[in-house]
MARVOLUM-659413 format. One line per field, with one value per residue (C-alpha): residue number from 1; residue in one letter; chain; x, y, z. Coordinates in steps of 0.5 Angstrom, whole numbers, plus 500, padded with zeros to 3 digits. Layout:
num	NUM,... $
residu	A,... $
chaine	A,... $
c1	X,... $
c2	Y,... $
c3	Z,... $
//
This chain:
num	1,2,3,4,5,6,7,8,9,10,11,12,13,14,15,16,17,18,19,20,21,22,23,24,25,26,27,28,29,30,31,32,33,34,35,36,37,38,39,40,41,42,43,44,45,46,47,48,49,50,51,52,53,54,55,56,57,58,59,60,61,62,63,64,65,66,67,68,69,70,71,72,73,74,75,76,77,78,79,80,81,82,83,84,85,86,87,88,89,90,91,92,93,94,95,96,97,98,99,100,101,102,103,104,105,106,107,108,109,110,111,112,113,114,115,116,117,118,119,120,121,122,123,124,125,126,127,128,129,130,131,132,133,134,135,136,137,138,139,140,141,142,143,144,145,146,147,148,149,150,151,152,153,154,155,156,157,158,159,160,161,162,163,164,165,166,167,168,169,170,171,172,173,174,175,176,177,178,179,180,181,182,183,184,185,186,187,188,189,190,191,192,193,194,195,196,197,198,199,200,201,202,203,204,205,206,207,208,209,210,211,212,213,214,215,216,217,218,219,220,221,222,223,224,225,226,227,228,229,230,231,232,233,234,235,236,237,238,239,240,241,242,243,244,245,246,247,248,249,250,251,252,253,254,255,256,257,258,259,260,261,262,263,264,265,266,267,268,269,270,271,272,273,274,275,276,277,278,279,280,281,282,283,284,285,286,287,288,289,290,291,292,293,294,295,296,297,298,299,300,301,302,303,304,305,306,307,308,309,310,311,312,313,314,315,316,317,318,319,320,321,322,323,324,325,326,327,328,329,330,331,332,333,334,335,336,337,338,339,340,341,342,343,344,345,346,347,348,349,350,351,352,353,354,355,356,357,358,359,360,361,362,363,364,365,366,367,368,369,370,371,372,373,374,375,376,377,378,379,380,381,382,383,384,385,386,387,388,389,390,391,392,393,394,395,396,397,398,399,400,401,402,403,404,405,406,407,408,409,410,411,412,413,414,415 $
residu	M,N,I,L,M,L,G,N,G,F,D,L,Y,H,K,L,P,T,T,Y,L,C,F,L,K,T,V,E,Y,L,K,D,N,N,N,N,N,L,V,I,W,S,I,F,N,N,I,K,D,E,C,K,A,I,N,D,S,F,N,E,Y,S,E,F,Y,N,G,Y,F,F,D,D,E,D,K,E,K,I,E,E,I,R,K,L,S,K,N,N,C,W,L,N,Y,F,R,K,A,Y,S,K,D,V,G,W,I,D,F,E,K,E,I,A,K,V,I,N,I,F,S,I,K,G,F,S,K,N,V,F,G,A,R,D,N,T,A,E,E,N,S,I,L,G,S,F,W,F,Y,C,D,L,V,P,E,T,V,E,D,A,S,G,N,I,S,R,H,I,I,P,T,H,L,E,P,K,E,E,Y,L,I,E,Y,P,S,N,S,G,N,V,I,L,N,T,S,L,I,I,E,K,L,Y,K,E,L,R,N,L,A,K,M,L,K,I,Y,L,D,I,F,V,E,K,P,L,L,K,M,K,D,E,G,I,I,N,T,N,S,L,F,Y,Y,F,D,S,V,I,T,F,N,Y,T,N,T,Y,E,I,L,Y,K,I,P,N,I,H,Y,I,H,G,K,L,D,E,N,I,V,L,G,I,N,P,D,K,Y,D,E,T,D,Y,L,D,T,S,Y,I,M,F,K,K,Y,Y,Q,R,V,L,Y,R,T,D,N,S,F,I,E,M,V,N,D,I,K,K,H,R,S,S,N,K,H,G,L,N,N,L,Y,V,C,G,H,S,L,D,I,T,D,Q,D,I,I,K,E,T,F,D,I,S,N,N,I,F,I,I,C,H,D,L,N,I,I,G,N,Y,V,S,N,L,I,Q,I,Y,G,K,K,E,F,D,K,I,R,S,E,K,Q,L,K,F,I,T,Y,D,E,W,R,D,E,Q,L,T,R,A,F,V,E,G,F,S,K,N,R $
chaine	A,A,A,A,A,A,A,A,A,A,A,A,A,A,A,A,A,A,A,A,A,A,A,A,A,A,A,A,A,A,A,A,A,A,A,A,A,A,A,A,A,A,A,A,A,A,A,A,A,A,A,A,A,A,A,A,A,A,A,A,A,A,A,A,A,A,A,A,A,A,A,A,A,A,A,A,A,A,A,A,A,A,A,A,A,A,A,A,A,A,A,A,A,A,A,A,A,A,A,A,A,A,A,A,A,A,A,A,A,A,A,A,A,A,A,A,A,A,A,A,A,A,A,A,A,A,A,A,A,A,A,A,A,A,A,A,A,A,A,A,A,A,A,A,A,A,A,A,A,A,A,A,A,A,A,A,A,A,A,A,A,A,A,A,A,A,A,A,A,A,A,A,A,A,A,A,A,A,A,A,A,A,A,A,A,A,A,A,A,A,A,A,A,A,A,A,A,A,A,A,A,A,A,A,A,A,A,A,A,A,A,A,A,A,A,A,A,A,A,A,A,A,A,A,A,A,A,A,A,A,A,A,A,A,A,A,A,A,A,A,A,A,A,A,A,A,A,A,A,A,A,A,A,A,A,A,A,A,A,A,A,A,A,A,A,A,A,A,A,A,A,A,A,A,A,A,A,A,A,A,A,A,A,A,A,A,A,A,A,A,A,A,A,A,A,A,A,A,A,A,A,A,A,A,A,A,A,A,A,A,A,A,A,A,A,A,A,A,A,A,A,A,A,A,A,A,A,A,A,A,A,A,A,A,A,A,A,A,A,A,A,A,A,A,A,A,A,A,A,A,A,A,A,A,A,A,A,A,A,A,A,A,A,A,A,A,A,A,A,A,A,A,A,A,A,A,A,A,A,A,A,A,A,A,A,A,A,A,A,A,A,A,A,A,A,A,A,A,A,A,A,A,A,A,A,A,A,A,A,A,A,A,A,A,A $
c1	500,503,501,502,503,502,503,502,509,504,500,506,509,503,504,498,498,496,501,499,502,498,492,494,496,490,485,490,489,481,480,484,481,473,472,467,470,477,480,485,490,490,490,496,500,499,502,506,513,511,509,514,508,504,509,511,503,502,508,506,499,499,495,490,489,488,482,479,473,469,462,457,457,465,464,459,464,469,465,464,471,471,466,469,476,474,477,479,484,487,488,490,496,498,499,504,507,508,515,516,519,513,509,503,507,509,502,500,506,504,497,500,505,498,494,500,501,494,494,499,499,493,488,492,490,497,500,501,508,510,517,518,515,519,518,515,510,508,507,502,498,497,494,489,486,480,476,480,481,489,490,497,499,499,505,507,514,518,516,509,509,504,506,503,507,508,507,500,500,493,487,480,476,470,463,461,467,466,461,459,462,460,453,450,457,458,465,466,471,473,469,474,470,467,474,476,470,471,478,475,470,475,479,473,472,479,478,472,476,481,476,473,480,482,475,475,483,485,480,475,481,484,478,478,485,484,478,483,489,493,496,501,501,506,505,509,503,498,500,497,492,491,493,493,493,494,492,485,485,482,488,490,483,482,488,489,482,484,478,482,484,484,483,486,484,478,476,473,466,466,469,476,481,485,489,495,498,497,503,505,500,495,497,496,491,488,488,485,480,479,483,482,477,484,487,487,486,479,477,478,474,469,469,470,475,480,475,477,484,483,479,485,490,486,485,492,494,488,491,498,497,494,499,494,497,503,509,506,511,510,512,512,511,511,510,516,515,514,512,506,503,507,501,499,506,507,501,503,510,508,504,509,515,519,519,521,521,521,526,527,534,538,541,535,535,538,531,527,532,532,524,524,529,524,518,522,528,535,534,527,529,535,530,526,532,534,528,525,527,528,530,531,530,529,524,529,531,524,523,529,527,528,525,519,518,519,514,509,509,508,502,499,500,497,491 $
c2	500,507,513,520,525,532,539,546,545,541,547,552,547,548,556,557,562,558,561,564,571,570,570,576,580,579,581,587,589,588,592,598,598,598,597,592,592,589,583,578,581,588,585,581,586,591,586,581,585,583,576,571,566,571,573,566,565,572,571,564,566,573,573,568,573,579,576,573,577,575,574,577,571,572,580,578,573,579,583,578,578,585,585,579,582,588,588,581,580,574,578,584,580,576,583,585,578,576,577,575,568,565,559,555,552,559,561,555,556,563,561,556,562,566,561,559,566,567,560,562,570,572,574,577,584,587,582,588,591,587,587,579,579,579,584,579,577,584,585,579,581,588,585,581,586,586,585,591,598,600,606,609,610,618,619,626,627,631,638,636,635,630,625,619,612,610,603,602,599,599,595,597,590,592,591,586,581,581,577,576,570,567,569,575,576,583,580,581,577,577,572,568,563,569,571,564,563,570,568,562,565,570,564,561,567,567,560,563,568,563,559,564,567,560,559,565,566,559,554,557,560,553,549,554,554,546,547,551,547,552,549,544,537,532,525,522,524,520,513,513,508,513,521,524,531,537,542,545,546,540,541,534,532,537,535,528,525,519,517,516,522,524,531,531,538,539,542,548,546,543,545,546,545,551,550,548,541,537,538,534,537,533,527,529,525,532,535,543,543,550,551,544,547,550,543,540,533,536,540,533,530,535,536,529,531,525,519,516,517,513,508,507,506,501,497,497,495,489,486,487,483,477,478,479,486,488,493,500,506,513,519,525,531,539,537,539,534,539,537,541,535,529,525,524,523,518,514,514,512,507,503,505,500,505,512,517,524,528,535,540,541,536,541,542,534,537,541,534,530,536,536,528,528,533,528,522,523,520,513,512,516,511,505,508,508,501,498,501,504,512,516,523,524,530,530,529,522,520,521,516,510,505,508,510,503,500,505,503,496,496,501,496,490,493,495 $
c3	500,498,503,501,507,505,508,506,502,497,495,495,490,485,486,491,496,502,507,514,511,505,509,514,508,504,510,512,505,504,511,509,502,502,495,492,485,487,483,485,480,483,491,490,485,491,497,493,495,502,501,498,496,493,489,487,485,482,477,475,474,473,466,469,475,471,468,474,477,484,483,487,492,493,494,500,503,502,506,511,512,513,518,522,522,526,533,532,538,535,528,531,535,529,525,530,530,523,519,512,513,518,516,519,524,527,527,531,536,537,539,544,546,548,551,555,558,559,563,568,568,564,570,575,576,576,571,566,566,572,573,572,565,559,554,549,555,556,548,548,554,552,545,549,555,551,558,561,560,561,565,566,573,575,579,583,584,590,586,586,578,575,570,567,566,559,560,563,570,572,570,570,568,564,568,563,565,572,576,584,587,592,590,594,598,595,592,585,581,574,570,567,563,559,558,555,551,548,546,543,539,536,534,531,527,525,522,519,515,513,510,506,504,502,498,494,493,492,491,486,482,482,480,474,472,472,467,463,463,466,472,472,475,477,475,481,485,482,484,491,495,500,502,509,508,514,509,509,501,496,492,491,490,485,481,482,484,488,493,499,502,510,512,519,520,516,509,507,506,513,520,520,526,528,535,539,540,547,552,558,562,558,560,568,572,574,567,567,562,562,555,552,546,544,543,536,539,542,536,531,536,536,528,527,522,523,523,517,518,525,521,516,522,525,519,517,524,524,518,520,526,522,517,511,510,505,506,507,503,506,502,506,501,503,511,516,521,526,533,533,529,533,534,527,525,530,528,521,522,526,520,515,513,508,509,504,506,499,499,495,497,501,505,509,511,518,519,518,523,528,528,528,534,538,537,538,542,540,542,539,532,532,533,527,523,524,524,518,511,512,506,504,497,492,487,481,485,486,478,478,473,478,484,480,477,484,486,481,481,489,488,482,487,493,489 $
//
């Protein structure tokens, strides 16, 4: 059985503008330009110098984008983006946090960073500007005090001169985020549940904006490009029995059309998973579930996005135990094997006998090795290398006649 695991690099291989920065830069442009007659060409032309993936896509499909116009439904969705993006605390934070080289992995790590700081410090009235805070912590906290008014402290010096601190140090919680506890006690505290609910709601609104962006700026144009024969495909991607994708887009299904595709994080016509990976605290006996809705494993269960993947894994394990299943070849393409997806990576590696990691450049092998050691530790990584065939190969090597022939023969045998 031949299995393909895909990450965002697969879409970028086809010159599609699907990075985190593509989304943020486009939303930022739409917020600042309230014009319903915008077209993809004009939008991307204005922001291509700020985002490499958009620049690559623009250079590849410029002529197509120039003749592609939004329909009325698209224009309504653009207005929805503008509405949802107004005062979204996550979007405001990411606009401050991004750089030209960030990708989807950084997106998830930034969410994890915010949730971690909130869980440790977020509800202390005197935390903002505290002496033990790092500059980064103060910057993050300052982006998310939507439930408080930040008031600069008034200071009087020895001469009686009044000044105000530049950094706000006093927090005045908004009345809507206060609750009396215990009841009828007259004691008022922050309603932490309401604040966490607000954080999650705003994150889901961000996910909704992301879905709209990928729909009208990527998937609908891709369907038309496919119909017009504009986009190139690679014959190597046709020969698979099953595909595991971490992408929200239907790029593989549109271009290569095999039936067994497992969308780990959902797809555009369904709910999508947008959150963070489990950590050591998820394994404790007394798990604090206050922030569990931000965890990807929770959202996968809630939105049932990984059901088909689990069925495939269980089926392979069942047949393996009865010696009825042949070798499984795993090909990883466009996924960095970062620790943020370690649970799915471990499950997939476990059911695979031969693992081929496709690289644009063999100079980046060190990045993959480093990420795998973070997931497994050195001893387990060495064990994988000794018990399985683990190879790093380029696209050119993949096209090698001998490897391709063996791959196709293996595919035919297991159909």
